[in-house]
N, C-alpha and C positions, 0 to 999 in steps of 0.2 A: 379459180383453178377449175379445170375442166377434168374432172375425175370419171373414169371408167370402172367397173366393178374390177375387171381384171387387173386393175391399178390398184387395188385395195388390200389390207390384210385386215384381220378380225380378232377382235380378244373379247372373250366373253367372261363378264363379272359383276358383282354386285355395285350398283352407282352409291357412293356412299358422301357426295359433295358435289353440288353445282354452285357456281359463281358467277357472276357477271362482273366485268371492268369497265367502267364507264370510259376510262381514258384509253383505253386500244378497242372496247365496244364487243369483244371477245367475250365467250362464255367457257369459264373451264370444267372440267367435269374429273371427279375423283374415282377411283376405281378401289376397292379394297383390295388389298396386298398387293397393287401395283403402284411401284414409285414413278411411271411414266406421266408427262405432262400432256393431257388430252384438251384437245380446244376446238369450238364451232369459231371458226374465222369471222369475226363481224357479226356475230350473232344478234348481237342487240340492235345492231343499224338496220337487221333482216328482217327486225320486228319479232323476233325470238322474246318469251318472257320468261324470267328466270323462274318466278313463282309456278307457272303453268309446267315447266319442264320437269323441276320437284315435285309437284303432284303426281305426275304421270312415271317417274322414273327412280325416285329416291327410294334407296334400301330394297330395288328391284333388280333381278338380274338381267342384263341388258347383252345385247351383240354389238359391240362398236366395232363399225368399219372406218379404219382410217388410211388415208392415202399413204403410200408406199412411195417415200422419197426421200433422197440423201441430198444434202448439202454440205458445204464444207462449216457453215455455222451450227449445222445439227447433225454431225458426223454420225454420232452415236444412236440417232435416232430416239432419242428421249422425247423431244416434242412432237405430238403427232395430231396433225390435223384431222378433224371428225370429219367423215363423209355421209355416215347413215348411222342413227342408233334406233334400234329396234328392241320392245318389251313384248316378248312372245311373239305373236304374229302382228303387232300393229307396227308401223312404222313412224317413229316420233317426229325424227329430222332426217332427211333426204336432199342432198346436191347430187347423186351420183346419176350420171346420164346412162340410163340403160340401150342397150343397143337395138 
């Protein structure tokens, strides 16, 4: 996915869970008080380590930029493709193409 900053929405919340799915290679991120499904598409395949992400983000307030995307299969926009994760001033994960 070729994501630009102007094609993203952002939510700021405490990260309370991170899990890897070996079947899909996705990494899911749970946010406190938020019932949407956030994921880094093919994050395991890209070399991200769940343990390292947990060390840097778990129980921290993070800004999650996710692609503003609508599809018939996701018409309620509950499944959110993570494009950037920041904690404070540190970018933990990024796939946004800066102009």
